[in-house]
C-alpha positions as CSV (number, residue, x, y, z in Angstrom):
1,M,41.5,213.3,-65.9
2,P,42.5,209.7,-65.4
3,S,39.5,207.2,-65.2
4,N,38.8,204.7,-62.6
5,L,39.1,201.1,-64.0
6,N,36.4,198.5,-62.9
7,V,38.2,195.0,-63.3
8,S,36.5,191.5,-63.0
9,L,38.5,188.3,-62.2
10,I,37.0,185.0,-63.0
11,Q,38.5,182.3,-60.9
12,S,37.6,179.0,-62.4
13,D,38.6,175.3,-62.6
14,L,39.9,174.5,-66.0
15,A,38.6,171.2,-68.0
16,W,41.6,169.4,-69.1
17,E,42.5,169.8,-72.7
18,S,38.8,170.9,-73.6
19,P,38.5,174.3,-75.1
20,V,34.7,174.0,-75.7
21,H,33.8,173.1,-72.2
22,N,36.1,175.9,-70.9
23,I,34.8,178.6,-73.2
24,D,31.3,177.8,-72.3
25,N,32.1,177.9,-68.6
26,F,33.7,181.4,-69.0
27,E,30.9,182.7,-71.2
28,R,28.4,181.7,-68.5
29,Y,30.4,184.0,-66.1
30,I,31.0,186.8,-68.4
31,R,27.1,187.0,-69.3
32,A,26.4,187.4,-65.8
33,L,28.8,190.4,-65.3
34,T,27.4,194.0,-65.4
35,S,29.5,197.3,-65.4
36,T,33.0,196.2,-65.8
37,D,35.9,197.6,-67.9
38,L,38.1,194.7,-68.1
39,I,37.7,190.9,-67.5
40,V,40.6,188.7,-66.6
41,L,40.9,185.1,-67.3
42,P,43.6,182.6,-66.2
43,E,46.8,181.1,-67.9
44,L,45.9,178.9,-70.8
45,F,42.2,179.3,-70.0
46,S,41.0,177.2,-72.9
47,T,43.0,174.1,-72.3
48,G,44.8,174.1,-68.7
49,F,48.6,174.0,-68.4
50,T,49.2,171.3,-71.2
51,M,52.3,170.7,-72.8
52,N,50.7,169.0,-75.8
53,A,51.1,172.6,-77.5
54,K,51.1,171.3,-81.1
55,K,47.7,169.6,-80.8
56,Y,45.8,172.4,-79.0
57,A,47.5,175.5,-80.6
58,E,45.5,178.1,-82.5
59,T,46.4,180.8,-84.8
60,I,45.9,184.4,-83.7
61,D,42.7,184.3,-86.2
62,G,41.4,181.1,-84.8
63,K,38.2,180.2,-82.7
64,T,39.4,181.4,-79.2
65,V,40.5,184.7,-80.2
66,A,37.5,185.3,-82.3
67,W,35.3,184.3,-79.2
68,M,37.2,186.8,-77.1
69,M,36.6,189.4,-79.6
70,K,32.9,188.6,-79.7
71,M,32.7,188.7,-75.9
72,A,34.5,192.1,-75.7
73,R,32.0,193.5,-78.5
74,E,28.8,192.2,-77.1
75,H,29.7,193.3,-73.4
76,N,31.6,196.4,-74.4
77,T,34.6,195.5,-72.1
78,A,38.0,194.4,-72.7
79,I,39.0,190.7,-72.0
80,C,42.5,189.1,-71.5
81,G,44.0,185.8,-70.7
82,S,46.6,183.6,-72.3
83,L,46.1,180.8,-74.7
84,I,48.4,178.6,-77.0
85,I,49.3,180.5,-80.2
86,Q,51.2,178.9,-83.2
87,E,53.6,181.1,-85.5
88,G,55.2,179.0,-88.1
89,T,56.7,176.0,-86.2
90,K,56.7,177.6,-82.9
91,Y,54.2,177.8,-80.3
92,Y,53.7,180.6,-77.6
93,N,52.0,180.7,-74.3
94,R,50.5,184.0,-75.2
95,F,48.7,186.7,-73.1
96,I,45.9,188.1,-75.6
97,F,44.3,191.5,-74.5
98,I,41.2,192.7,-76.6
99,S,39.2,195.7,-76.3
100,P,35.7,196.3,-77.6
101,D,37.4,197.9,-80.6
102,G,39.6,194.7,-81.4
103,L,43.2,193.4,-80.5
104,L,45.3,195.6,-78.3
105,G,48.1,193.6,-77.3
106,Q,49.9,190.2,-77.3
107,Y,52.7,189.1,-75.0
108,N,54.5,185.9,-75.2
109,K,55.5,184.5,-71.9
110,R,59.2,185.1,-71.1
111,H,60.0,182.7,-68.4
112,L,58.9,179.1,-69.2
113,F,58.5,176.7,-66.3
114,R,61.4,174.2,-67.0
115,M,60.3,172.1,-63.9
116,G,57.1,171.4,-65.8
117,A,58.9,170.9,-69.2
118,E,57.2,174.0,-70.4
119,N,60.5,175.0,-72.2
120,E,60.3,171.9,-74.3
121,S,57.0,172.7,-75.7
122,Y,56.9,176.3,-76.0
123,T,59.2,179.0,-77.3
124,S,60.2,181.9,-74.7
125,G,59.0,185.6,-75.6
126,N,61.7,188.2,-75.8
127,K,59.6,191.4,-75.6
128,R,58.1,193.3,-72.8
129,I,55.0,195.2,-73.7
130,V,52.8,197.8,-71.8
131,I,49.0,198.0,-73.2
132,A,47.3,201.4,-73.1
133,Y,43.6,201.2,-72.3
134,K,41.2,203.8,-71.1
135,G,44.1,206.1,-69.8
136,W,45.8,203.0,-68.1
137,R,49.0,201.6,-68.8
138,I,48.9,197.8,-68.2
139,L,52.0,195.3,-67.8
140,P,50.9,191.8,-68.8
141,Q,52.8,189.0,-67.2
142,I,52.2,185.1,-67.1
143,C,52.7,182.8,-63.9
144,Y,56.3,181.9,-63.6
145,D,57.3,185.7,-64.7
146,L,56.4,186.5,-61.2
147,R,59.6,185.2,-60.0
148,F,61.8,187.3,-61.8
149,P,61.4,191.0,-60.7
150,V,64.1,192.6,-63.3
151,W,61.6,191.5,-66.1
152,S,58.7,193.3,-64.5
153,R,60.6,196.5,-63.1
154,N,58.6,199.5,-63.4
155,Q,60.5,202.4,-65.1
156,N,57.6,204.6,-64.5
157,D,55.9,203.1,-67.5
158,Y,52.8,201.4,-66.3
159,D,50.2,201.5,-63.5
160,L,48.8,198.0,-63.4
161,M,50.6,194.6,-63.6
162,I,48.3,191.7,-64.4
163,N,49.7,188.0,-63.9
164,V,47.5,185.2,-65.0
165,A,48.4,181.9,-63.8
166,N,48.2,178.1,-63.3
167,W,50.1,178.4,-59.9
168,P,50.1,175.2,-57.9
169,A,48.4,175.3,-54.3
170,V,51.5,173.8,-52.7
171,R,53.4,177.1,-53.6
172,K,50.3,179.5,-52.7
173,Q,52.3,181.4,-49.9
174,V,55.1,182.1,-52.3
175,W,52.4,183.5,-54.9
176,K,50.9,185.7,-52.3
177,T,54.3,187.0,-51.1
178,L,55.7,187.6,-54.6
179,L,52.4,189.6,-55.6
180,S,52.6,191.8,-52.7
181,A,56.5,192.3,-53.4
182,R,55.7,193.3,-57.0
183,A,53.3,195.7,-56.1
184,I,55.4,197.5,-53.5
185,E,58.6,197.5,-55.3
186,N,56.9,198.8,-58.6
187,Q,54.5,201.2,-57.1
188,C,51.6,199.8,-59.2
189,Y,48.2,198.0,-58.7
190,T,48.9,194.2,-59.2
191,I,46.3,191.7,-60.2
192,G,47.1,187.9,-59.8
193,L,44.4,185.6,-61.3
194,N,44.8,181.9,-60.6
195,R,42.9,178.8,-61.5
196,V,41.3,176.3,-59.1
197,G,40.8,172.4,-59.4
198,E,43.2,169.6,-60.5
199,N,45.2,169.0,-63.6
200,N,45.4,165.9,-65.3
201,T,48.1,164.7,-62.9
202,G,46.0,165.4,-59.7
203,L,48.2,168.6,-59.0
204,E,46.1,171.0,-57.0
205,H,45.5,174.8,-57.7
206,S,44.0,176.8,-55.0
207,G,43.3,180.1,-56.7
208,N,44.1,182.5,-54.2
209,S,43.3,185.4,-56.9
210,M,43.7,188.9,-55.6
211,I,43.9,192.6,-56.3
212,I,46.7,194.4,-54.6
213,D,47.1,198.1,-54.2
214,F,50.5,200.0,-54.8
215,K,51.4,199.9,-51.1
216,G,51.1,196.0,-51.1
217,A,47.7,195.8,-49.3
218,I,45.1,193.4,-50.5
219,I,42.2,195.2,-51.9
220,E,40.2,192.2,-52.4
221,S,40.8,188.6,-52.9
222,L,38.8,185.3,-53.8
223,A,38.6,182.4,-51.4
224,D,40.6,179.3,-51.6
225,N,39.4,176.3,-54.0
226,I,36.1,177.8,-55.3
227,E,35.0,179.1,-58.5
228,D,33.9,182.8,-58.1
229,V,34.1,186.3,-59.5
230,I,34.9,189.6,-58.1
231,T,34.8,193.1,-59.6
232,Q,36.9,196.0,-58.1
233,E,37.2,199.6,-59.0
234,L,40.8,200.9,-59.2
235,N,41.5,204.5,-58.8
236,L,44.3,206.0,-61.0
237,N,44.5,209.5,-59.1
238,K,45.3,207.5,-55.8
239,L,48.1,205.9,-57.4
240,N,49.4,209.1,-59.1
241,N,49.1,211.1,-55.9
242,F,51.0,208.6,-53.9
243,K,53.6,208.5,-56.5
244,K,54.0,212.3,-56.4
245,K,54.5,212.1,-52.5
246,F,56.7,209.2,-52.4
247,P,58.5,208.9,-55.9
248,T,60.9,205.9,-55.2
249,Y,61.0,205.4,-58.9
250,M,63.0,208.4,-59.3
251,D,65.9,206.7,-57.4
252,A,65.7,203.6,-59.3
253,D,68.8,202.2,-61.1
254,D,68.9,202.5,-64.8
255,F,69.4,199.2,-66.6
256,T,68.8,197.6,-70.1
257,I,67.7,194.0,-70.3
258,T,69.6,192.2,-73.2
259,Q,68.3,189.4,-75.0
């Protein structure tokens, strides 16, 4: 029988290009959590949305991934979020998903935010992945990916979409609308985890992190402009029963994404 999933969202400010400070802050929140199956951290959680990729990049066996593995083992929970990963001469904004048993998934951000010159500092990913964890099928997405529904189209191959972000407050209504739209059209639970606070240019981020059900209803959300944590239980049986009664995915158009 499918299991329920307790998911914790940590909505935090990010110190600019300061991995030590950010990791210490997240560790403080993580150590205060109890009874959770998955902890979600924001996009580029160790540095903020920096374009100084070469200076702050790590390899997959670097300090930050090692810290994520340590937290997962010590607290018997999975943990996920994105950070800068270097492979050869390329730099990726990479979503990392780690279970207590080790690394489960890596996803490179597909849609790079050209208005912030992200495409000039990072390499775009070309592979959509689904992560299997505790009987759940999880689709990772990163920030700007949210605007491109073809990339996240559910072909009845996932139950939960997680989007980690550094989404500006000036476009928070777009954030809220798109998260609900993705949940409805894909018949899935959807998590949007965004940061709060200002970046190095004074750009504000209001958070507005939320968990949305498969009908587009907000199950729980975090208030604007505050650091906070929520934990919510997601019920896979409710999702599966709904899809049996209202199987819109069976009438979806077939398509193939070409690279």
